[in-house]
Biotite code that builds the C-alpha atoms (Angstrom):
import biotite.structure as struc

atoms = struc.array([
    struc.Atom([-1.317, 29.716, 41.741], chain_id="A", res_id=1, res_name="MET", atom_name="CA", element="C"),
    struc.Atom([0.961, 28.942, 38.800], chain_id="A", res_id=2, res_name="THR", atom_name="CA", element="C"),
    struc.Atom([-0.291, 27.236, 35.556], chain_id="A", res_id=3, res_name="PRO", atom_name="CA", element="C"),
    struc.Atom([0.561, 23.851, 35.180], chain_id="A", res_id=4, res_name="THR", atom_name="CA", element="C"),
    struc.Atom([2.752, 23.613, 31.620], chain_id="A", res_id=5, res_name="PRO", atom_name="CA", element="C"),
    struc.Atom([0.407, 22.083, 28.613], chain_id="A", res_id=6, res_name="ARG", atom_name="CA", element="C"),
    struc.Atom([1.551, 19.041, 27.503], chain_id="A", res_id=7, res_name="SER", atom_name="CA", element="C"),
    struc.Atom([2.975, 19.095, 24.134], chain_id="A", res_id=8, res_name="ARG", atom_name="CA", element="C"),
    struc.Atom([1.041, 17.171, 21.241], chain_id="A", res_id=9, res_name="ARG", atom_name="CA", element="C"),
    struc.Atom([3.167, 14.298, 19.845], chain_id="A", res_id=10, res_name="SER", atom_name="CA", element="C"),
    struc.Atom([3.690, 14.393, 15.803], chain_id="A", res_id=11, res_name="PRO", atom_name="CA", element="C"),
    struc.Atom([2.108, 11.101, 15.885], chain_id="A", res_id=12, res_name="LEU", atom_name="CA", element="C"),
    struc.Atom([-1.222, 12.542, 17.604], chain_id="A", res_id=13, res_name="ALA", atom_name="CA", element="C"),
    struc.Atom([-1.067, 15.079, 14.948], chain_id="A", res_id=14, res_name="ALA", atom_name="CA", element="C"),
    struc.Atom([-0.774, 12.805, 12.197], chain_id="A", res_id=15, res_name="ALA", atom_name="CA", element="C"),
    struc.Atom([-3.558, 10.664, 13.062], chain_id="A", res_id=16, res_name="ALA", atom_name="CA", element="C"),
    struc.Atom([-5.607, 13.874, 13.638], chain_id="A", res_id=17, res_name="LEU", atom_name="CA", element="C"),
    struc.Atom([-5.067, 15.051, 9.942], chain_id="A", res_id=18, res_name="LEU", atom_name="CA", element="C"),
    struc.Atom([-5.861, 11.227, 8.701], chain_id="A", res_id=19, res_name="VAL", atom_name="CA", element="C"),
    struc.Atom([-9.066, 11.332, 10.267], chain_id="A", res_id=20, res_name="SER", atom_name="CA", element="C"),
    struc.Atom([-9.794, 14.522, 9.165], chain_id="A", res_id=21, res_name="ALA", atom_name="CA", element="C"),
    struc.Atom([-9.070, 13.652, 5.391], chain_id="A", res_id=22, res_name="ALA", atom_name="CA", element="C"),
    struc.Atom([-11.250, 10.275, 5.791], chain_id="A", res_id=23, res_name="LEU", atom_name="CA", element="C"),
    struc.Atom([-14.402, 12.328, 7.078], chain_id="A", res_id=24, res_name="LEU", atom_name="CA", element="C"),
    struc.Atom([-14.079, 14.769, 4.362], chain_id="A", res_id=25, res_name="ALA", atom_name="CA", element="C"),
    struc.Atom([-13.810, 12.241, 1.649], chain_id="A", res_id=26, res_name="THR", atom_name="CA", element="C"),
    struc.Atom([-16.691, 10.013, 3.332], chain_id="A", res_id=27, res_name="GLY", atom_name="CA", element="C"),
    struc.Atom([-14.289, 6.774, 3.452], chain_id="A", res_id=28, res_name="CYS", atom_name="CA", element="C"),
    struc.Atom([-13.610, 4.725, 6.426], chain_id="A", res_id=29, res_name="THR", atom_name="CA", element="C"),
    struc.Atom([-10.566, 3.183, 7.506], chain_id="A", res_id=30, res_name="LEU", atom_name="CA", element="C"),
    struc.Atom([-11.271, -0.037, 5.696], chain_id="A", res_id=31, res_name="SER", atom_name="CA", element="C"),
    struc.Atom([-11.699, 1.763, 2.072], chain_id="A", res_id=32, res_name="GLY", atom_name="CA", element="C"),
    struc.Atom([-15.288, 1.306, 1.667], chain_id="A", res_id=33, res_name="ALA", atom_name="CA", element="C"),
    struc.Atom([-16.959, 4.475, 0.610], chain_id="A", res_id=34, res_name="SER", atom_name="CA", element="C"),
    struc.Atom([-20.638, 5.657, 0.196], chain_id="A", res_id=35, res_name="ASP", atom_name="CA", element="C"),
    struc.Atom([-19.206, 7.661, -2.679], chain_id="A", res_id=36, res_name="GLY", atom_name="CA", element="C"),
    struc.Atom([-20.060, 11.264, -3.767], chain_id="A", res_id=37, res_name="PRO", atom_name="CA", element="C"),
    struc.Atom([-23.712, 12.574, -3.122], chain_id="A", res_id=38, res_name="GLY", atom_name="CA", element="C"),
    struc.Atom([-24.184, 9.683, -0.327], chain_id="A", res_id=39, res_name="SER", atom_name="CA", element="C"),
    struc.Atom([-27.037, 10.220, 2.106], chain_id="A", res_id=40, res_name="PRO", atom_name="CA", element="C"),
    struc.Atom([-26.276, 11.412, 5.683], chain_id="A", res_id=41, res_name="GLY", atom_name="CA", element="C"),
    struc.Atom([-24.136, 14.561, 4.254], chain_id="A", res_id=42, res_name="GLY", atom_name="CA", element="C"),
    struc.Atom([-26.675, 16.910, 3.783], chain_id="A", res_id=43, res_name="ASP", atom_name="CA", element="C"),
    struc.Atom([-28.679, 16.538, 6.810], chain_id="A", res_id=44, res_name="GLY", atom_name="CA", element="C"),
    struc.Atom([-30.349, 13.460, 5.769], chain_id="A", res_id=45, res_name="GLN", atom_name="CA", element="C"),
    struc.Atom([-30.856, 10.412, 8.121], chain_id="A", res_id=46, res_name="ALA", atom_name="CA", element="C"),
    struc.Atom([-28.855, 7.542, 6.551], chain_id="A", res_id=47, res_name="VAL", atom_name="CA", element="C"),
    struc.Atom([-31.171, 4.876, 5.191], chain_id="A", res_id=48, res_name="PRO", atom_name="CA", element="C"),
    struc.Atom([-30.962, 1.746, 7.073], chain_id="A", res_id=49, res_name="ALA", atom_name="CA", element="C"),
    struc.Atom([-29.272, -0.127, 4.302], chain_id="A", res_id=50, res_name="TYR", atom_name="CA", element="C"),
    struc.Atom([-26.178, 1.817, 4.790], chain_id="A", res_id=51, res_name="TYR", atom_name="CA", element="C"),
    struc.Atom([-26.040, 0.208, 7.963], chain_id="A", res_id=52, res_name="SER", atom_name="CA", element="C"),
    struc.Atom([-26.142, -3.290, 6.934], chain_id="A", res_id=53, res_name="ARG", atom_name="CA", element="C"),
    struc.Atom([-22.887, -5.434, 7.524], chain_id="A", res_id=54, res_name="THR", atom_name="CA", element="C"),
    struc.Atom([-19.860, -4.961, 5.028], chain_id="A", res_id=55, res_name="THR", atom_name="CA", element="C"),
    struc.Atom([-19.221, -9.032, 5.370], chain_id="A", res_id=56, res_name="THR", atom_name="CA", element="C"),
    struc.Atom([-21.291, -12.022, 4.940], chain_id="A", res_id=57, res_name="ILE", atom_name="CA", element="C"),
    struc.Atom([-20.792, -15.648, 5.104], chain_id="A", res_id=58, res_name="ASP", atom_name="CA", element="C"),
    struc.Atom([-18.504, -16.624, 2.215], chain_id="A", res_id=59, res_name="ALA", atom_name="CA", element="C"),
    struc.Atom([-20.780, -19.809, 1.183], chain_id="A", res_id=60, res_name="THR", atom_name="CA", element="C"),
    struc.Atom([-24.174, -18.870, 0.320], chain_id="A", res_id=61, res_name="PRO", atom_name="CA", element="C"),
    struc.Atom([-27.425, -20.646, 1.309], chain_id="A", res_id=62, res_name="PRO", atom_name="CA", element="C"),
    struc.Atom([-28.475, -23.598, -0.482], chain_id="A", res_id=63, res_name="LYS", atom_name="CA", element="C"),
    struc.Atom([-31.377, -21.888, -2.359], chain_id="A", res_id=64, res_name="ALA", atom_name="CA", element="C"),
    struc.Atom([-29.034, -18.877, -3.103], chain_id="A", res_id=65, res_name="ALA", atom_name="CA", element="C"),
    struc.Atom([-26.597, -21.018, -4.568], chain_id="A", res_id=66, res_name="ALA", atom_name="CA", element="C"),
    struc.Atom([-28.986, -23.253, -6.782], chain_id="A", res_id=67, res_name="GLU", atom_name="CA", element="C"),
    struc.Atom([-30.295, -19.411, -8.176], chain_id="A", res_id=68, res_name="ARG", atom_name="CA", element="C"),
    struc.Atom([-26.770, -18.668, -8.926], chain_id="A", res_id=69, res_name="GLY", atom_name="CA", element="C"),
    struc.Atom([-26.315, -21.816, -10.969], chain_id="A", res_id=70, res_name="GLU", atom_name="CA", element="C"),
    struc.Atom([-29.581, -20.935, -12.881], chain_id="A", res_id=71, res_name="ARG", atom_name="CA", element="C"),
    struc.Atom([-27.965, -17.545, -13.719], chain_id="A", res_id=72, res_name="PHE", atom_name="CA", element="C"),
    struc.Atom([-24.719, -19.215, -14.889], chain_id="A", res_id=73, res_name="ARG", atom_name="CA", element="C"),
    struc.Atom([-26.431, -21.978, -16.921], chain_id="A", res_id=74, res_name="GLU", atom_name="CA", element="C"),
    struc.Atom([-28.728, -19.279, -18.594], chain_id="A", res_id=75, res_name="ASP", atom_name="CA", element="C"),
    struc.Atom([-25.277, -17.379, -19.896], chain_id="A", res_id=76, res_name="GLY", atom_name="CA", element="C"),
    struc.Atom([-24.481, -15.456, -16.455], chain_id="A", res_id=77, res_name="GLY", atom_name="CA", element="C"),
    struc.Atom([-21.026, -14.573, -15.447], chain_id="A", res_id=78, res_name="GLU", atom_name="CA", element="C"),
    struc.Atom([-19.183, -17.920, -14.277], chain_id="A", res_id=79, res_name="THR", atom_name="CA", element="C"),
    struc.Atom([-17.894, -16.246, -11.222], chain_id="A", res_id=80, res_name="TYR", atom_name="CA", element="C"),
    struc.Atom([-21.194, -15.789, -9.688], chain_id="A", res_id=81, res_name="VAL", atom_name="CA", element="C"),
    struc.Atom([-21.670, -18.491, -6.635], chain_id="A", res_id=82, res_name="ARG", atom_name="CA", element="C"),
    struc.Atom([-25.076, -17.222, -5.524], chain_id="A", res_id=83, res_name="GLY", atom_name="CA", element="C"),
    struc.Atom([-27.903, -14.860, -5.868], chain_id="A", res_id=84, res_name="ILE", atom_name="CA", element="C"),
    struc.Atom([-30.674, -14.065, -3.010], chain_id="A", res_id=85, res_name="ASP", atom_name="CA", element="C"),
    struc.Atom([-33.121, -11.347, -2.674], chain_id="A", res_id=86, res_name="SER", atom_name="CA", element="C"),
    struc.Atom([-35.053, -9.790, 0.308], chain_id="A", res_id=87, res_name="GLU", atom_name="CA", element="C"),
    struc.Atom([-37.416, -7.413, 1.569], chain_id="A", res_id=88, res_name="ALA", atom_name="CA", element="C"),
    struc.Atom([-35.837, -4.229, 3.165], chain_id="A", res_id=89, res_name="THR", atom_name="CA", element="C"),
    struc.Atom([-37.065, -1.375, 5.447], chain_id="A", res_id=90, res_name="GLU", atom_name="CA", element="C"),
    struc.Atom([-36.760, 0.734, 2.356], chain_id="A", res_id=91, res_name="GLU", atom_name="CA", element="C"),
    struc.Atom([-39.519, -0.866, 0.765], chain_id="A", res_id=92, res_name="LYS", atom_name="CA", element="C"),
    struc.Atom([-37.590, -2.276, -2.285], chain_id="A", res_id=93, res_name="VAL", atom_name="CA", element="C"),
    struc.Atom([-36.001, -5.470, -2.836], chain_id="A", res_id=94, res_name="PRO", atom_name="CA", element="C"),
    struc.Atom([-32.374, -5.926, -1.936], chain_id="A", res_id=95, res_name="ARG", atom_name="CA", element="C"),
    struc.Atom([-30.406, -8.440, -4.122], chain_id="A", res_id=96, res_name="VAL", atom_name="CA", element="C"),
    struc.Atom([-27.263, -10.064, -2.504], chain_id="A", res_id=97, res_name="ILE", atom_name="CA", element="C"),
    struc.Atom([-24.871, -11.710, -4.794], chain_id="A", res_id=98, res_name="VAL", atom_name="CA", element="C"),
    struc.Atom([-21.968, -14.293, -3.714], chain_id="A", res_id=99, res_name="TRP", atom_name="CA", element="C"),
    struc.Atom([-18.892, -14.462, -6.203], chain_id="A", res_id=100, res_name="THR", atom_name="CA", element="C"),
    struc.Atom([-15.596, -15.909, -5.900], chain_id="A", res_id=101, res_name="ASP", atom_name="CA", element="C"),
    struc.Atom([-13.642, -13.018, -7.196], chain_id="A", res_id=102, res_name="ARG", atom_name="CA", element="C"),
    struc.Atom([-11.184, -11.414, -4.713], chain_id="A", res_id=103, res_name="ALA", atom_name="CA", element="C"),
    struc.Atom([-11.683, -7.807, -5.812], chain_id="A", res_id=104, res_name="ASP", atom_name="CA", element="C"),
    struc.Atom([-14.474, -5.272, -7.258], chain_id="A", res_id=105, res_name="ASN", atom_name="CA", element="C"),
    struc.Atom([-15.539, -5.533, -11.105], chain_id="A", res_id=106, res_name="LEU", atom_name="CA", element="C"),
    struc.Atom([-14.494, -2.010, -11.909], chain_id="A", res_id=107, res_name="GLY", atom_name="CA", element="C"),
    struc.Atom([-16.005, -0.797, -14.827], chain_id="A", res_id=108, res_name="GLU", atom_name="CA", element="C"),
    struc.Atom([-17.462, -4.065, -15.653], chain_id="A", res_id=109, res_name="ASP", atom_name="CA", element="C"),
    struc.Atom([-19.703, -3.506, -12.899], chain_id="A", res_id=110, res_name="PHE", atom_name="CA", element="C"),
    struc.Atom([-22.462, -1.722, -14.613], chain_id="A", res_id=111, res_name="ASP", atom_name="CA", element="C"),
    struc.Atom([-22.715, -4.370, -17.439], chain_id="A", res_id=112, res_name="ALA", atom_name="CA", element="C"),
    struc.Atom([-22.797, -6.929, -14.588], chain_id="A", res_id=113, res_name="PHE", atom_name="CA", element="C"),
    struc.Atom([-25.667, -5.196, -13.049], chain_id="A", res_id=114, res_name="LYS", atom_name="CA", element="C"),
    struc.Atom([-27.887, -4.996, -15.921], chain_id="A", res_id=115, res_name="VAL", atom_name="CA", element="C"),
    struc.Atom([-27.067, -8.670, -16.977], chain_id="A", res_id=116, res_name="THR", atom_name="CA", element="C"),
    struc.Atom([-28.093, -9.811, -13.487], chain_id="A", res_id=117, res_name="LEU", atom_name="CA", element="C"),
    struc.Atom([-31.269, -7.646, -13.205], chain_id="A", res_id=118, res_name="VAL", atom_name="CA", element="C"),
    struc.Atom([-32.641, -8.498, -16.703], chain_id="A", res_id=119, res_name="ASP", atom_name="CA", element="C"),
    struc.Atom([-32.213, -11.938, -15.466], chain_id="A", res_id=120, res_name="TYR", atom_name="CA", element="C"),
    struc.Atom([-33.837, -11.776, -12.452], chain_id="A", res_id=121, res_name="LEU", atom_name="CA", element="C"),
    struc.Atom([-36.563, -10.019, -14.008], chain_id="A", res_id=122, res_name="ARG", atom_name="CA", element="C"),
    struc.Atom([-36.992, -12.381, -17.125], chain_id="A", res_id=123, res_name="GLU", atom_name="CA", element="C"),
    struc.Atom([-36.341, -15.650, -15.744], chain_id="A", res_id=124, res_name="SER", atom_name="CA", element="C"),
    struc.Atom([-37.049, -15.582, -11.859], chain_id="A", res_id=125, res_name="GLU", atom_name="CA", element="C"),
    struc.Atom([-39.974, -13.204, -11.757], chain_id="A", res_id=126, res_name="GLY", atom_name="CA", element="C"),
    struc.Atom([-38.233, -10.586, -9.973], chain_id="A", res_id=127, res_name="PHE", atom_name="CA", element="C"),
    struc.Atom([-40.057, -7.181, -9.507], chain_id="A", res_id=128, res_name="LYS", atom_name="CA", element="C"),
    struc.Atom([-38.659, -4.025, -8.614], chain_id="A", res_id=129, res_name="ALA", atom_name="CA", element="C"),
    struc.Atom([-40.909, -0.951, -9.882], chain_id="A", res_id=130, res_name="PRO", atom_name="CA", element="C"),
    struc.Atom([-39.287, 1.510, -7.519], chain_id="A", res_id=131, res_name="GLU", atom_name="CA", element="C"),
    struc.Atom([-35.770, -0.161, -8.019], chain_id="A", res_id=132, res_name="GLY", atom_name="CA", element="C"),
    struc.Atom([-33.645, -2.157, -5.773], chain_id="A", res_id=133, res_name="TYR", atom_name="CA", element="C"),
    struc.Atom([-30.961, -2.347, -3.682], chain_id="A", res_id=134, res_name="LEU", atom_name="CA", element="C"),
    struc.Atom([-27.455, -4.680, -4.616], chain_id="A", res_id=135, res_name="LEU", atom_name="CA", element="C"),
    struc.Atom([-24.938, -5.913, -2.345], chain_id="A", res_id=136, res_name="ASP", atom_name="CA", element="C"),
    struc.Atom([-22.037, -8.042, -4.077], chain_id="A", res_id=137, res_name="MET", atom_name="CA", element="C"),
    struc.Atom([-19.756, -9.987, -1.796], chain_id="A", res_id=138, res_name="TYR", atom_name="CA", element="C"),
    struc.Atom([-16.398, -11.708, -2.705], chain_id="A", res_id=139, res_name="GLY", atom_name="CA", element="C"),
    struc.Atom([-14.848, -15.027, -2.031], chain_id="A", res_id=140, res_name="ALA", atom_name="CA", element="C"),
    struc.Atom([-14.008, -14.427, 1.586], chain_id="A", res_id=141, res_name="LYS", atom_name="CA", element="C"),
    struc.Atom([-17.435, -12.665, 2.304], chain_id="A", res_id=142, res_name="GLY", atom_name="CA", element="C"),
    struc.Atom([-16.030, -9.139, 1.852], chain_id="A", res_id=143, res_name="ASN", atom_name="CA", element="C"),
    struc.Atom([-18.528, -6.492, 0.292], chain_id="A", res_id=144, res_name="LEU", atom_name="CA", element="C"),
    struc.Atom([-17.273, -5.872, -2.883], chain_id="A", res_id=145, res_name="LEU", atom_name="CA", element="C"),
    struc.Atom([-20.066, -3.196, -4.224], chain_id="A", res_id=146, res_name="HIS", atom_name="CA", element="C"),
    struc.Atom([-23.020, -1.807, -2.592], chain_id="A", res_id=147, res_name="ARG", atom_name="CA", element="C"),
    struc.Atom([-25.543, 0.028, -4.896], chain_id="A", res_id=148, res_name="LEU", atom_name="CA", element="C"),
    struc.Atom([-28.384, 1.617, -4.076], chain_id="A", res_id=149, res_name="ASP", atom_name="CA", element="C"),
    struc.Atom([-30.714, 1.970, -7.333], chain_id="A", res_id=150, res_name="ALA", atom_name="CA", element="C"),
    struc.Atom([-33.829, 3.181, -6.251], chain_id="A", res_id=151, res_name="ARG", atom_name="CA", element="C"),
    struc.Atom([-36.060, 5.200, -8.222], chain_id="A", res_id=152, res_name="THR", atom_name="CA", element="C"),
])
């Protein structure tokens, strides 16, 4: 028997393989999202359910969340906040969801924003998070701008 000739790999297939390997190594996805350095799952731990949540949401907040967002703005909070909601999670800490009219993330301003938001929620809305909280911020089109795991 004569062996069949090996098919040649195309340069495109090789490039795709290299890109895939680079994405896996950095923890990024093709959508540009990243769990960031030290994210769960990289050291043999199971990824918490929180990280598998959707990265899109309805761009318009529910009525109660919109009203909460309005109270936040009236109390001196950032004008780009359109809605705020919170819910219980499998992780036994509250998840805060923020709707904004921003198209991009806050960059370095996110650290100041989260402090302002959590202080407002604790002082004005009775928010309790003794073991920390989870925070998702969605943009004008319902796209995920920030995902924060602030559990203690």
